[in-house]
VEXKOLMAR-742696 format. One record per atom (N, C-alpha, C): residue in three letters; x, y, z. Coordinates in steps of 0.05 Angstrom, whole numbers, plus 5000, padded with zeros to 4 digits. Layout:
<recs>
ALAXYZ/...
</recs>
This chain:
<recs>
MET071283951222/MET074184021233/MET075783971216/SER077584141214/SER079384191205/SER081883901208/GLU083283791195/GLU085583581197/GLU088183731206/VAL089283551236/VAL091283651242/VAL093783521228/LEU095483781212/LEU097983681191/LEU101083631210/LEU100183761231/LEU103483771244/LEU102683761274/SER104183591286/SER103083591316/SER106383541338/VAL106983741351/VAL108783701371/VAL108383691394/LYS109883501404/LYS109883361435/LYS111783381447/ASP112683551476/ASP114883501487/ASP117483611481/LEU117383761458/LEU119683791446/LEU121283921470/GLU123483901465/GLU126084001479/GLU128084061463/ILE129684281457/ILE131584351439/ILE134784381461/SER136484251463/SER138084321482/SER141984311470/SER143284501480/SER145784491469/SER147184291494/PRO150084191484/PRO150684021513/PRO150884101544/GLU151084401542/GLU151384541568/GLU148284591587/THR145784691567/THR144184751572/THR140884721557/PRO138884651561/PRO136784661552/PRO135684881545/ILE134384971519/ILE134285231507/ILE131085231499/VAL129785091495/VAL127185021493/VAL125784731507/GLN123784831523/GLN123384571540/GLN120084571534/GLN119584321538/GLN115784191541/GLN115184391522/LEU115584451491/LEU113784561479/LEU111484371466/ASN109684391463/ASN106884231459/ASN104484391433/PHE104684331416/PHE102184471398/PHE101484301373/GLU099084401364/GLU097584281342/GLU097984541317/LEU098784431292/LEU097684601271/LEU095984441258/LYS093384591243/LYS091084491225/LYS091384601199/ALA090884471184/ALA090384581155/ALA088784851156/SER089585041139/SER088485311134/SER088985431155/GLU089685341184/GLU089885541205/GLU093085651204/THR092485881217/THR094986061229/THR095686121252/LEU098485931262/LEU098985951292/LEU101286131295/ALA101386351313/ALA102886551320/ALA104286451342/ILE107086441337/ILE108986411358/ILE110386741362/VAL109686781389/VAL110587031395/VAL112387071417/GLY114487251420/GLY116387271444/GLY118787391435/GLU120187481456/GLU122787651453/GLU124487491445/SER126487631432/SER128887511423/SER129987341440/GLY130887131443/GLY131186901457/GLY130086761471/SER126686741460/SER125486621470/SER125586331465/GLY126486231443/GLY126586021423/GLY124885971402/LYS122986181393/LYS121286121374/LYS122186051350/SER125186251343/SER126086121314/SER126885891316/LEU128185861336/LEU129785601339/LEU127185311337/SER124985441345/SER122585121340/SER122785081315/SER122385291302/SER121285341273/SER124085181262/LEU126385181264/LEU128385131252/LEU128284791256/ALA127384671279/ALA127384461288/ALA125184251267/LEU123384441258/LEU121384311243/LEU122084301213/MET124284401205/MET125584371176/MET127684161183/GLY128384121204/GLY131183911209/GLY132884121203/LEU133284361207/LEU135984581207/LEU137084721231/LEU136484491252/LEU137684621276/LEU141184601274/PRO142784801288/PRO145484871287/PRO146584551294/GLN148484451281/GLN149984211290/GLN150584171324/ASN151084381337/ASN151284341366/ASN148784391387/LEU145984341373/LEU143484331382/LEU141984091380/LYS140983911403/LYS139483731399/LYS136483721395/ALA135283551387/ALA132283611389/ALA130983321398/GLN129183321420/GLN128283121439/GLN124983091434/GLY123882951435/GLY121882901435/GLY120082791412/SER117382911402/SER116482821382/SER115183011356/ILE115583051335/ILE114583181312/ILE113483081290/VAL111283041290/VAL109882831277/VAL108383051251/TYR108383011230/TYR107583141211/TYR105782811185/GLN103682921184/GLN102582691169/GLN103182391182/LYS102882321205/LYS103282061218/LYS106582011208/ARG108482151203/ARG111282111199/ARG112282231223/GLU113482131243/GLU115982251264/GLU118182351242/LEU118382591244/LEU120582701236/LEU122782691245/LEU122482791269/LEU125582711289/LEU127682401275/LYS126482261259/LYS128082081262/LYS128482051229/ASN128082271213/ASN128282341190/ASN131782291182/THR132382201158/THR135282231149/THR135582471137/GLU138382511133/GLU138282761113/GLU136782791093/GLU136982521077/GLU135482541051/GLU133082591053/ASP131082481072/ASP128482531074/ASP127782801085/TRP129382981097/TRP129483251104/TRP129283381073/ARG131883211059/ARG131483471038/ARG129383441020/LYS127883151018/LYS124783181004/LYS123083311018/LEU122683371040/LEU120883511051/LEU121183811048/ARG123283941055/ARG123184151056/ARG122984271031/GLY120884501030/GLY120284601001/GLY118384560992/LYS117384220997/LYS115984030980/LYS113284090998/ASP113984021024/ASP111883971043/ASP111884241065/ILE113984261069/ILE114284471094/ILE116184711079/ALA115484961081/ALA116985171072/ALA117185371077/MET119285571084/MET120585701101/MET120886051090/ILE119086131105/ILE119986471090/ILE122186531111/PHE124586641111/PHE125886731129/PHE126286981134/GLN127587101158/GLN127187381171/GLN129087571150/GLU130687481141/GLU132287721124/GLU132787601099/PRO131387651084/PRO131687601052/PRO134087681041/MET135487871047/MET137487911033/MET139887731037/SER139987581063/SER141987361073/SER141187131066/ALA138487081056/ALA137686851052/ALA137486771020/LEU137187041005/LEU137586980976/LEU141387070971/ASN141486800953/ASN144686870935/ASN144987070919/PRO146487280930/PRO147587530920/PRO148387530892/SER149187240875/SER150487220858/SER149087080837/MET145987040841/MET144286880824/MET142087010823/THR140987040801/THR138187200793/THR136087030810/CYS134587290817/CYS131987140827/CYS130387000819/GLY129886940793/GLY128486740777/GLY129586520776/LYS131786470771/LYS133986220777/LYS133486110798/GLN134086250825/GLN133886250853/GLN131086030859/VAL128386160850/VAL125686070851/VAL126385810839/ALA126985800811/ALA126485540790/ALA128185360801/GLU130185450817/GLU132085200827/GLU129884930850/ILE128485070863/ILE126584950873/ILE124584710856/LEU124484860843/LEU122584670822/LEU123984450812/GLU126484550805/GLU128884310794/GLU128684120804/ILE128584190835/ILE128983920856/ILE127183760858/HIS124583850861/HIS122383850867/HIS119283720845/SER120583780826/SER118483730803/SER119683590776/ASP118183580758/ASP119583400731/ASP119283600708/LEU118783850713/LEU117784000691/LEU120884110673/SER119684150651/SER121984150636/SER122584510640/ALA125084560625/ALA126084870636/ALA123985020626/LYS123285020603/LYS120785240596/LYS118885260611/ALA118185040618/ALA115485030640/ALA115585170665/ILE118085100677/ILE119285180701/ILE119185540693/GLU120885540674/GLU121085860669/GLU117986010674/GLU116685930659/GLU113985950659/GLU112685980686/LYS112985840703/LYS111285790728/LYS112686000745/VAL115786030740/VAL116386210759/VAL115386490751/MET114486490730/MET113886760720/MET110586820732/ALA109086640734/ALA106386640748/ALA106086620771/LEU108586550782/LEU108786550814/LEU109886840820/PHE111386970802/PHE112187310817/PHE109787470809/THR107687380789/THR105687580785/THR103387470809/LYS103887230815/LYS101287180838/LYS102487360863/VAL104887290872/VAL105787450899/VAL106187830889/GLU105087840871/GLU104488140864/GLU106988360857/LEU108288180845/LEU111188290836/LEU110588420809/PRO111988660806/PRO111488810784/PRO113788760765/ARG112988740736/ARG115188700715/ARG116988410714/ALA114588170724/ALA116087960727/ALA118387820708/GLU117787940686/GLU119887820662/GLU122688020671/SER122688250675/SER125188400686/SER126588330713/LEU124188280735/LEU125188130761/LEU126987870760/TYR125987720741/TYR126687430736/TYR129787530732/LYS129887670715/LYS133587620712/LYS135287900725/SER132987980751/SER134788120771/SER136487960792/TYR138288170800/TYR138888000819/TYR138688150850/PRO138888060874/PRO136888090900/PRO137888360908/HIS140188450908/HIS141088790910/HIS139788950893/GLN138388930861/GLN137289090852/GLN134189100865/LEU132989020883/LEU130388990886/LEU130189170915/SER127689240925/SER126889400949/SER125989140971/GLY127389230996/GLY126089001013/GLY123888921013/GLY121989001006/GLY119288821000/GLY118888700973/GLN120288770952/GLN120388590930/GLN122188370933/LYS123988370951/LYS125988060968/LYS123987980977/GLN123088050991/GLN120987881013/GLN118787750995/ARG118287860973/ARG115987740953/ARG116887560934/VAL119587570932/VAL121287340923/VAL121187170936/MET122787150957/MET122386850987/MET119786810984/ILE117686970975/ILE115186840983/ILE114586590955/ALA115086770933/ALA114786580914/ALA115586310914/MET118686340925/MET119986130929/MET119185900953/ALA117885940973/ALA116785860992/ALA113385660981/ILE113085850960/ILE109785650952/ILE110185510928/ALA112585490915/ALA112685460889/ALA112185120884/CYS112485070905/CYS111784740906/CYS109584640916/ASP107484870927/ASP104284770941/ASP105284660965/PRO106684850986/PRO107184631008/PRO104584601019/LYS104384431043/LYS101384371059/LYS102784611087/ILE104984591092/ILE105284781118/ILE107185071110/LEU106685291112/LEU108885551113/LEU109485701136/ILE112285661135/ILE112985771165/ILE114486011157/ALA112986301165/ALA113886541159/ALA115486671189/ASP117886671187/ASP119486761212/ASP120087091210/GLU118587211223/GLU119587501225/GLU118787661193/PRO116887511178/PRO116887601147/PRO116887931148/THR116388091166/THR115788421157/THR117588581175/THR119388481193/THR120888591213/THR121888811195/ALA122189121200/ALA123589341191/ALA122889351168/LEU120389241153/LEU118789341125/LEU117489611131/ASP116889781122/ASP115889951121/ASP111989911129/VAL111390071138/VAL108689931145/VAL106689911120/SER106790031105/SER104690011082/SER106389701066/VAL108189631062/VAL109389401049/VAL108689221069/GLN108789251095/GLN108589081119/GLN105488941116/ALA103989161112/ALA100789061109/ALA100488941080/GLY101788981057/GLY101788911035/GLY103288601034/ILE105188511048/ILE105288221055/ILE103988091069/LEU102888181085/LEU101088051101/LEU098487981092/SER097188201073/SER094688141058/SER095587921038/LEU097887901028/LEU099187711014/LEU098587401019/LEU099587441042/LEU099787141057/LEU098087041062/LYS095687181077/LYS093387111072/LYS091887051057/LYS091887221028/LYS090887121007/LYS090986911002/LEU094786830994/LEU095286560989/LEU094386361003/GLN094786371031/GLN093486141048/GLN091686041048/GLU088786201036/GLU085986161027/GLU085886001004/GLU087586180981/GLU087585920962/GLU087985680961/LYS090985610980/LYS091785450974/LYS091285240994/GLY089685371019/GLY089385151038/GLY091685131062/MET093785281054/MET096485221072/MET095585231105/ALA096685111121/ALA096485121148/ALA099985431153/MET099285581170/MET102285771172/MET103085711202/LEU104785741200/LEU106885791228/LEU108086041223/PHE106786361239/PHE106786531236/PHE109186651262/ILE111686761260/ILE113586831288/ILE113887071275/SER113887211306/SER113987461312/SER114687611341/HIS115587781342/HIS115987971362/HIS113588121366/ASP112488231350/ASP110388411356/ASP107388321353/LEU106488331377/LEU103488291371/LEU101588411363/GLY101888661348/GLY100788831332/GLY100688721304/VAL102188601299/VAL102188471274/VAL101088151263/VAL101988101290/VAL101287781301/VAL097287841294/ARG096687971307/ARG093388051311/ARG092088061284/LYS094088171262/LYS092288191237/LYS092387931226/VAL094187731228/VAL094387471219/VAL093287241233/ALA093487131259/ALA093286971275/ALA090786851277/ASP090186591278/ASP088086431288/ASP087586381320/GLU090386301326/GLU091986191359/GLU093586391356/ILE094686401384/ILE097486451391/ILE098386381410/MET101586321411/MET101986151429/MET104686421441/VAL105386431463/VAL107086691475/VAL109586491485/MET111686491482/MET114186431487/MET115986511508/HIS117286481530/HIS118886661541/HIS121686481558/LEU123386531544/LEU125586341552/LEU124586061553/GLY124586041524/GLY124185691524/GLY121285561534/ARG120485691540/ARG118085511553/ARG114885681546/VAL112685551535/VAL109985691524/VAL108785851562/LYS109086081552/LYS106986161581/LYS104586181578/GLU103886191551/GLU100186231544/GLU099486121520/SER097385991517/SER096385921491/SER093285961488/ALA092486061469/ALA089786101463/ALA089486281435/SER086086271431/SER085286341405/SER086386711407/ALA087286811382/ALA087787061385/ALA085187251397/GLU083087251386/GLU080587361404/GLU081287351428/LYS081087101442/LYS080987131468/LYS083487211483/LEU086287191472/LEU088687301483/LEU088687611479/PHE087387671458/PHE087488001461/PHE085688131484/ARG083788021485/ARG081088061498/ARG082488031531/SER083487811529/SER083887851566/SER085587581565/PRO088487731561/PRO090987541566/PRO091487521594/GLN093087281605/GLN092087241631/GLN095287211643/ASP097587101622/ASP099687121636/ASP101287381639/PRO102087501660/PRO104087701663/PRO105587791637/TYR107087621634/TYR108987731613/TYR107187771584/THR105187621575/THR102987631557/THR102687981554/LYS100988061579/LYS100188271590/LYS102988551583/GLY104788421588/GLY106888641593/GLY107488641566/LEU107988411539/LEU108788521510/LEU106688631500/LEU103788651510/LEU101188801498/LEU102389061502/ALA102389131531/ALA102589401539/ALA104989561535/CYS107389421525/CYS109689581523/CYS109789711491/ARG107889651474/ARG107589771441/ARG105689951448/PRO106490191440/PRO105390391438/PRO102990441418/THR101190531417/THR098890501404/THR098190801400/ALA095790891389/ALA094991061385/ALA093391241403/ASP093291061422/ASP091991141449/ASP093891101473/THR096091101466/THR098391121495/THR099291351492/TYR098391521524/TYR099491721540/TYR100291711561/TYR101891471565/TYR103191451589/TYR106091601586/ARG106791691608/ARG109391871611/ARG111791731597/ARG111691471616/ARG113891221608/ARG112391001601/LEU112990911579/LEU112390641577/LEU112190391594/PRO110690221596/PRO110989991612/PRO112489821605/LEU114789631613/LEU116389501607/LEU114789181612/VAL116088951600/VAL115688741611/VAL115688601634/ARG118788721645/ARG119188641669/ARG117688811696/ASP116888981687/ASP114389111705/ASP111889001715/PHE111088831697/PHE108588591698/PHE109688371709/LEU111988391717/LEU112188131726/LEU113288111760/GLN112388401760/GLN113388531792/GLN110488591804/ASP110588481831/ASP107488491841/ASP106488771845/ASP108988991852/ASP108089231864/ASP108489431835/TYR107689331809/TYR107889511794/TYR105889701788/HIS105989921791/HIS104390201786/HIS104390351758/GLN102690391746/GLN103390521717/GLN103890851720/SER106090971699/SER106791211709/SER104491441699/GLU105791621702/GLU103391921700/GLU102391871666/VAL100191931666/VAL098391981641/VAL098192221629/LEU099092301608/LEU098692581598/LEU096492581573/SER094892821576/SER091792791562/SER093092931535/PRO092092901518/PRO093292991489/PRO091993261485/THR091093391511/THR090693721506/THR094293761521/VAL093893701544/VAL096793661551/VAL099593741532/ARG099393391526/ARG101993401505/ARG101393581478/GLU099493681474/GLU099793851446/GLU099994201461/ASP099394241478/ASP100194481493/ASP103094491497/ARG104094271510/ARG107494281513/ARG108694371486/ALA107494191469/ALA108994161442/ALA109294471433/LYS106294581434/LYS105794891429/LYS108295051452/MET108395041461/MET110395271482/MET113295191476/LYS114094981456/LYS117194961444/LYS117095161420/LEU114895131411/LEU114995291383/LEU115595651384/LYS114595731416/LYS115895921420/LYS118396051424/GLN120095911419/GLN123195941424/GLN124295971398/GLU126796091398/GLU127696121366/GLU129295871357/PRO128595791331/PRO129695571319/PRO132395401325/LEU132795151333/LEU135295101333/LEU136495061296/PHE134394991284/PHE135294861253/PHE132195001247/ARG133695221222/ARG131995251198/ARG132995131173/ILE130995041156/ILE131494941137/ILE130195031112/HIS131395081088/HIS130295251068/HIS130795131042/ASP128094981021/ASP128694970991/ASP130894790992/LEU130694521015/LEU132494321008/LEU132694170985/GLU134594140968/GLU134793900946/GLU137493730944/LYS136393520943/LYS138593320937/LYS138493080914/ILE139293150892/ILE139392950869/ILE141692670872/TYR140892420858/TYR142892240865/TYR143392210827/ARG145592080823/ARG145592130794/ARG147191820795/SER146191590774/SER146891320772/SER146791270741/SER149091040730/SER148290990705/SER148890670705/GLN147890520688/GLN148290260693/GLN151290180677/GLY152990290660/GLY154790210650/GLY156390480642/ILE158490420630/ILE160490640616/ILE159390860595/TRP158290750579/TRP156190870555/TRP153390910565/ALA152490870577/ALA149890810594/ALA148891120600/LYS146391250588/LYS145191470602/LYS145491530630/LYS146691650648/LYS146291810670/LYS142791830683/VAL142491730702/VAL139591670709/VAL138991970729/GLU137792040742/GLU137592260753/GLU134492200772/HIS135292180804/HIS133292180826/HIS132992350839/LYS130792560845/LYS130792750866/LYS130492670888/ALA131392620905/ALA131192500939/ALA129992690954/LEU130392960952/LEU129193150968/LEU128793430950/ASN126193440944/ASN125193660934/ASN124193950942/LYS125594080946/LYS125494420955/LYS123594270995/VAL124994211012/VAL124794151028/VAL124794411049/GLY122694431064/GLY123894621087/GLY121994671111/PHE123494641135/PHE121994641164/PHE123294761179/GLU122094821208/GLU124694901233/GLU124394681248/VAL126794721266/VAL126594471290/VAL126794651315/PHE125894591337/PHE126094811359/PHE127694601380/PRO128794791400/PRO130094691425/PRO128594501437/ARG129994271442/ARG128394121463/ARG125693961454/GLU125293951428/GLU123393881422/GLU123893571401/SER122393271403/SER122493121386/SER120993161361/LEU121693151338/LEU120993251313/LEU120492971297/GLY118292901291/GLY118892611278/GLY118792661250/LEU120292411239/LEU120192441202/LEU118992221189/VAL117192191180/VAL115691921172/VAL115591991139/GLY115091641130/GLY115291631107/GLY115591381092/GLU115391281074/GLU116090991060/GLU118690961049/SER120090731043/SER123090721041/SER122490901009/GLY125091091010/GLY125491200992/GLY123691450984/SER123091511003/SER121791831006/SER123492011014/GLY126292001030/GLY128192161024/GLY128392251056/LYS127392031071/LYS127992081112/LYS130892141115/THR132391861108/THR135091781115/THR136592081103/THR136192081075/THR138092271056/THR137692521078/LEU134592611089/LEU134792971103/LEU136792921127/GLY136192711141/GLY137592671169/GLY140692691161/ARG142492471140/ARG145092481135/ARG146192801125/ILE143892951110/ILE145093221107/ILE144693411134/LEU143693341159/LEU143193531177/LEU145893431192/VAL146793161189/VAL148793101207/VAL151793101193/GLY152293281160/GLY154293301150/GLY155392951144/LEU153592741137/LEU154192601126/LEU153492581091/GLU151692751085/GLU151192851056/GLU151393131054/LYS152293181029/LYS151493511017/LYS149193470999/ALA147193781005/ALA145393810989/ALA145393960968/GLU143793930942/GLU144894080916/GLU144194350922/GLN142594410931/GLN140794710930/GLN140594700957/GLY140194990966/GLY138095010992/GLY140295131014/GLN138395211041/GLN140295271066/GLN139795121086/VAL141195061104/VAL140794941129/VAL142995091149/PHE140495231168/PHE141895401192/PHE141595251213/PHE143595191226/PHE143995141249/PHE145295321268/LYS142395421286/LYS143095691301/LYS142795891270/ASP144696131274/ASP145696321259/ASP147396221230/GLN148395951231/GLN150295911217/GLN149695681192/ASP150595821173/ASP148995571140/ASP151195401140/ILE150195091142/ILE152394951150/ILE151994741125/ALA149794931100/ALA149494651080/ALA151694601070/ASN154394801062/ASN156094791051/ASN158394791067/ALA157794661090/ALA161094691111/ALA162594541104/SER165694631109/SER167294431103/SER167694171120/ALA170193981124/ALA170593831138/ALA171593901159/LYS172294121161/LYS174094201191/LYS171494311210/GLN169794531188/GLN167494651203/GLN165794331220/TRP165594141199/TRP164093961213/TRP165293831238/ARG167893841247/ARG169793661263/ARG168293861284/ALA168394151285/ALA166894321300/ALA163994291304/LEU162394191285/LEU159494191288/LEU158593941309/HIS160493721303/HIS160093541313/HIS159893441339/LYS161193691354/LYS160893611385/LYS157193741391/SER156593801370/SER152893921378/SER151793691363/ILE152593631333/ILE150893511322/ILE150993181318/GLN149493121329/GLN150592761328/GLN148092551320/ILE148292331311/ILE146792031295/ILE147091831316/ILE145191741316/ILE144791431325/ILE143191241302/PHE145091061289/PHE143390961272/PHE142190751262/GLN141490561246/GLN139290461259/GLN140590131260/ASP142990081247/ASP144589851255/ASP146489981270/PRO146789831301/PRO148889991314/PRO151189771309/PHE150489551295/PHE153189311297/PHE154789451276/SER152989561256/SER155689561228/SER156289811234/ALA155390021253/ALA156790351262/ALA159290301276/LEU159290031293/LEU161390011312/LEU163489791303/ASN165689861308/ASN168089741292/ASN168789491309/PRO168189211296/PRO168588991306/PRO170288831321/LYS173189031314/LYS175488981328/LYS176689111352/ILE174689371356/ILE175789561376/ILE173189491405/PRO174789491419/PRO172789431451/PRO170589661442/ILE167689601461/ILE166089841455/ILE166590071477/GLY168490041504/GLY168790191519/GLY171990411501/GLU173290251488/GLU174790461474/GLU174190571460/ALA172090471439/ALA170590621415/ALA169090881426/ILE168590851456/ILE166691141467/ILE168991311473/ALA170991241496/ALA172891361504/ALA175091481490/SER174791451459/SER177291591440/SER175691811436/VAL172891831433/VAL170692051430/VAL171592221453/ILE171692181472/ILE172292341497/ILE175192421495/ARG177292261490/ARG179192441491/ARG179792591471/LYS178492571450/LYS178992761427/LYS177093091431/ARG175192971450/ARG173393201450/ARG173893391479/LYS175193311499/LYS176393411527/LYS179193461520/ARG180293241501/ARG183593271509/ARG184193081537/ALA182092921538/ALA182892821576/ALA184992631568/ASP185792531593/ASP187992311581/ASP186092071586/LYS188291821591/LYS187291571584/LYS184491451606/LYS185591551629/LYS184891471655/LYS181991581660/GLN181491881652/GLN179792051655/GLN177591931638/ALA178491911606/ALA176191851592/ALA175391531595/GLU176591431606/GLU176091071613/GLU173591161634/MET173791301658/MET172991371680/MET169391451669/GLU169691671648/GLU167091841641/GLU165591641628/THR167191411605/THR165891181584/THR164790961608/LYS165390951630/LYS163590711651/LYS161390931655/GLU161691171664/GLU159691361671/GLU157091341653/LEU158291381626/LEU156591401606/LEU154791061601/LEU157090851605/LEU155390611601/LEU153690571626/GLU153490691643/GLU151090661667/GLU149190851659/LYS149791021653/LYS147991251642/LYS146291121625/VAL147090981604/VAL144690791588/VAL143690591589/GLY143790471620/GLY143190271619/GLY144790001622/LEU147190071621/LEU149389801616/LEU151089831643/LEU152489601646/LEU154889591665/LEU157289711662/ALA158989861677/ALA161489961665/ALA162989691663/ASP162889461680/ASP163989261670/ASP164089151632/TYR162789161627/TYR162489181597/TYR165089311576/TYR165989511593/TYR168389691580/TYR170089551553/PRO171189301565/PRO172989171551/PRO171688911528/ARG169288881526/ARG167688741515/ARG167588821483/TYR167488601466/TYR166888721434/TYR163988781425/PRO163188841410/PRO160688951400/PRO159088681392/HIS160788441384/HIS159288171381/HIS158088031406/GLU159088141427/GLU158188021447/GLU155788111461/PHE154088311450/PHE152288441460/PHE149488391440/SER147188401458/SER144788361437/SER144488601424/GLY142088631406/GLY141188831390/GLY140689121410/GLY138889001428/GLY138089241446/GLY140889321465/GLN142789271471/GLN144789401484/GLN146289481468/ARG146489321442/ARG148589531422/ARG147489761411/GLN144689811409/GLN143390051413/GLN143790291431/ARG143490081456/ARG145290341483/ARG147790381479/ILE149590231469/ILE152290361463/ILE152690571440/GLY150590551420/GLY151190701400/GLY149791041411/ILE147591011427/ILE146891171448/ILE149691351459/ALA151391191474/ALA152891251498/ALA154991371478/ARG155591311456/ARG157691441433/ARG156091721428/ALA153991711424/ALA152492031413/ALA153192171441/LEU152492081468/LEU152492191484/LEU155892351492/ALA157792191477/ALA161192281486/ALA160992601488/VAL160192621461/VAL160892971456/VAL159193161465/GLN157393001486/GLN155693201498/GLN153393381470/PRO151893261461/PRO150693451437/PRO148493601443/GLU147293751424/GLU145193951428/GLU143293791414/PHE143793641387/PHE141693531369/PHE142893261363/ILE140393011358/ILE141492791350/ILE139692691334/VAL139992601312/VAL138592421297/VAL137992171302/CYS135992021308/CYS134691801307/CYS134291701286/ASP135791501269/ASP135391401242/ASP133891111251/GLU130991091247/GLU130190831250/GLU131490691272/SER131690771301/SER133090731317/SER132590511334/VAL130390501334/VAL128390271343/VAL127290011326/SER127190011298/SER125389881286/SER125689631284/ALA128789521287/ALA128689251284/ALA129089121314/LEU128189231337/LEU128189111362/LEU125789041371/ASP126188861396/ASP124188711405/ASP121889001418/VAL119788961417/VAL117489081429/VAL118189241452/SER118888981474/SER119789001498/SER122289191498/VAL124789141483/VAL127089231475/VAL126689591469/GLN125189671458/GLN124089871436/GLN122690051458/ALA121189921480/ALA120090061497/ALA122290251518/GLN123890001526/GLN126690051540/GLN128490321526/ILE128790271507/ILE130190511486/ILE128590771484/LEU125890811479/LEU124490961480/LEU124691201507/ASN124691021525/ASN124191131556/ASN126991251561/LEU129391101552/LEU131891191557/LEU132391461539/LEU130891491514/LEU132091751498/LEU129992001514/ASN128091881528/ASN125892071539/ASN127092161563/ASP128892041574/ASP129192051602/ASP132392271603/LEU134092121573/LEU135692361576/LEU135692661558/LYS133492611548/LYS132192881539/LYS131993101559/ASP130492951584/ASP129893161601/ASP132093191616/GLU133993101620/GLU136293111639/GLU138393281627/PHE138793231600/PHE140193421582/PHE139793661564/GLY137693681563/GLY135793861542/GLY135993751513/PHE137093551506/PHE137193411476/PHE133993461456/THR135393631432/THR132693621412/THR133193331403/TYR130993241387/TYR131093061368/TYR129893081342/LEU130792891317/LEU129492851300/LEU129592541296/PHE126592491296/PHE126292171296/PHE125492071274/ILE127091881265/ILE126191811234/ILE124891521235/SER123391511227/SER121791261231/SER119991141207/HIS118590911205/HIS115990861181/HIS113890801200/ASP114390821229/ASP112090691240/ASP110490981251/LEU108691021249/LEU106891251264/LEU105891251293/GLN105591031297/GLN104090971327/GLN106991071345/ILE109290961333/ILE111590971355/ILE112191311354/VAL111991351331/VAL112991681325/VAL110291951334/LYS107991781342/LYS106291921355/LYS106591961386/TYR107491721390/TYR107991721420/TYR110091861429/PHE112191811416/PHE114691951428/PHE115192301417/CYS113792321398/CYS114692611381/CYS112192841382/ASP113093061389/ASP111593311395/ASP110193401370/ARG111893391346/ARG110893441320/ARG111793291301/ILE109993231278/ILE111393041255/ILE111393171228/LEU113493041214/LEU113293101188/LEU112892931168/VAL112092961143/VAL110892691124/VAL111692761108/LEU114492571094/LEU115692621068/LEU114292391046/GLN114092501025/GLN113192291003/GLN114292330975/ASP116892100967/ASP118192250943/ASP119692440940/GLY120992550961/GLY122492780969/GLY120593030978/HIS117692960976/HIS116493240982/HIS115393261014/LEU115893451015/LEU114293521047/LEU111393561046/VAL109493351049/VAL107093371040/VAL104993471066/GLU105693451087/GLU104793501115/GLU105893481132/SER105393731147/SER105893711183/SER104493871202/GLY105393771225/GLY104093901247/GLY104293671271/PHE102093781295/PHE102993651321/PHE100993321318/SER103093171335/SER102992901333/SER099492831337/GLU098492931355/GLU095592931358/GLU093593031336/GLU093893221325/GLU093093331303/GLU092993181278/ILE096493131270/ILE096392931248/ILE094692681254/TYR094592531278/TYR092692291277/TYR090092401279/ARG089492541285/ARG086592661291/ARG085192741267/GLU086592821252/GLU085192971221/GLU087793041203/ALA087992691194/ALA090992791174/ALA089392891153/LYS090593101135/LYS089293201109/LYS090493051083/GLU093192961086/GLU093892861061/GLU092392561060/GLU091392421036/GLU090792221037/GLU093791971045/TYR096092111030/TYR097791901038/TYR098291811067/THR098692051082/THR099092031111/THR096991841125/LYS093991851114/LYS091391681123/LYS092691361116/LYS094091391091/LYS095091111084/LYS096791041107/LEU098491201109/LEU100491081138/LEU099490991154/ILE097491181166/ILE096291051191/ILE094090881188/ALA093190811168/ALA091390591170/ALA093190311166/ALA095290341151/ALA097490061147/ALA098190001169/VAL098590191192/VAL099490131228/VAL096690061241/GLU095290091239/GLU092490031257/GLU090789811244/GLY091789721221/GLY090189491208/GLY087389521202/
</recs>
């Protein structure tokens, strides 16, 4: 029987006005992985911060957190400093914001060892190098001297893991450690965490909103909703027979390779007694419908598209060329959803940006209807943007924080229609309601909305010009699975109503298979495979495509 390292009893976290987490109870045993699952706002990350003594000052924790017979809620700040990193360590969700941009990666890991060990400077440097090798970072010596911005997302996450395990902690808290990473990078991070856990006998508290990810790592699962535990069971039991309607909803709303519902179920559907599943479309019907769309004249025709990025490290340094796209060619047909998949650096976003005029191609042709737009002027693009729009991955950075969201949309309508202020405001409020928001949100600012709401605002702004073609660039990748389902349903509804055509860029093949008629696979700037969604999943020809599928399915 494994030793109980951490015992949490009747933990409550509250602000002066309201309770946020209530009656939280669990135990964490040595070598065990306990996953806490729930949507944003469920209290899972706050609960983990309480275990590290890192709660914001306006929040108060009550109850009991016992680690190796010590009551942590009685800790002084000095006690917490001795504990953090040495006994309990944490991998944060966003490594770029957790790492210091002005300090080399090696120095940041070394700092932990300087605080918690008596090793010499040389021994610390050697240990950091060994840690980088252990977390499977390439070129450990080079990365030791590199800054965070010079690393990929997966590499930054591995630096964070090296920092967390530097002092061999008994407990490792991993807060959404794979969110927004490529599926293959995600699979590598999960595999690494399991390997390190087995080697060191660590207990792991794994926090996620994605039950698909949790299934690969967890021994026990605790499901939280609005600050309360809804269900707790072994991973095997919870996936085999979930008991709580909320858990059933979380499991159902994430598309899988076998999801054929016309509309994805939502979590809130399972909390209603009279819920009935939507129409099911067989793989044959889906493929037949996709084939019918290919009998039309193409909306886009892309031929031999090339894009080269050039960079240099200094004034006298030799310029380095990177070919982001290499002779890429394909067609897009009216009213279809075309999926574009590949790992980071494959050229997906570059291709999407060229199609909406945010980048220019080096060579090749891009025909929109019968107009070659590859080298269109700024004036021509102003007209084209009435037909071609983009929904960005991060709607918050795409919105001006100083302008109310209603005004951001209304200004687009005024320019497009030369409408007066009153008419534009009325149309904006109709658009907000169309995407599932309230007209009353018109005067609010971007920071007042959740991630899912901001994505809806981004969609409303794209709709304001009534386009024919929309590029969705990782538009659901960082959202809760339940919000993902809502946005995917919304995009499908709008497609049915307005006849939109989508280029849907994603690293997640299961979402792409559900949402798209056809799939294009990019690898290092080359189009390596294309076909109908069912066909690609059924019999992928390229090893690279098979690897992407296997990484999602685990």
